[in-house]
LUMBA-63547 format. One record per residue (C-alpha): x, y, z. Coordinates in steps of 0.25 Angstrom, whole numbers, plus 2048, in hexadecimal, padded with zeros to 3 digits. Example, Ala and Ser with C-alpha at 12.3 -4.5 7.8 and 13.67 -1.06 7.14 Angstrom:
BEGIN
8317EE81F 8377FC81D 
//
This chain:
BEGIN
AB5D58177 ABBD5A169 AC6D51166 ACED52159 AD4D45154 ADFD4514A ADED3B13F AEBD3213F AE7D25139 AEED1813D AEED0B135 AE8D0013D AE9CF2136 AE0CE613B ADBCD9135 ACDCD8130 AC6CCB12B AC5CCB11C AB5CCB11C AB4CD7125 ABECDF11D AB6CDB110 AA9CE0116 AAFCED11C AB5CF010E AA7CEE108 AA0CF7112 AABD01111 AA9D02101 A9AD02102 A9AD0D10C AA6D15106 AADD15113 ABCD10115 ABFD0411E AC7D0D127 ABBD17129 AB2D0B12D ABCD05136 AC0D1213D AB1D1513F AAFD07145 ABBD0814E AB6D16153 AA8D11156 AAFD0515E AB8D0E166 AACD18169 AA3D0D16D AAED06176 AB3D1317C AA4D16180 AA3D08186 AB0D0918E AACD17193 A9ED11197 AA4D0519E AADD0F1A5 AA1D171AA A9AD0A1AE AA6D051B6 AA8D131BC A9AD131C1 A9AD051C6 AA7D081CD AA1D141D4 A95D0C1D8 A9DD011DE AA5D0B1E5 A99D121EB A93D041EF AA0D001F6 AA1D0D1FD A93D0C202 A95CFE207 AA2D0220E A9CD0F214 A8FD0821A A92D02227 A8ACF522A A7FCF7233 A80CEF240 A77CE4242 A6BCE924B A64CDF253 A56CE1253 A51CE8260 A4BCDE269 A3CCDF26A A3CCDC279 A45CE1283 A43CD628D A3ECC828D A31CCB294 A2DCD4289 A2FCC927F A23CC2285 A19CCD283 A10CCA278 A11CD626F A09CD1263 9FECDB265 
//
């Protein structure tokens, strides 16, 4: 899947604490990379990570839903077994007095 992205930059303004901007500027100069490039890379990494997590969560949710539906259907399909009373050992009271310990 080859997607072409047209580069049309848009200005985004946001506030950053002074100490963080200062450190970003120092790293930017040291590495020879623009702040914009660093921020774009960080934003892209964040978006990729979060998109992967969201997709993974969706797969987990779907799997759990299927499992729950399967369990519910199995429970609904199964009919409760009637309570079977144990078959009496003796058919009449005389037999109950016979010693069958042998």
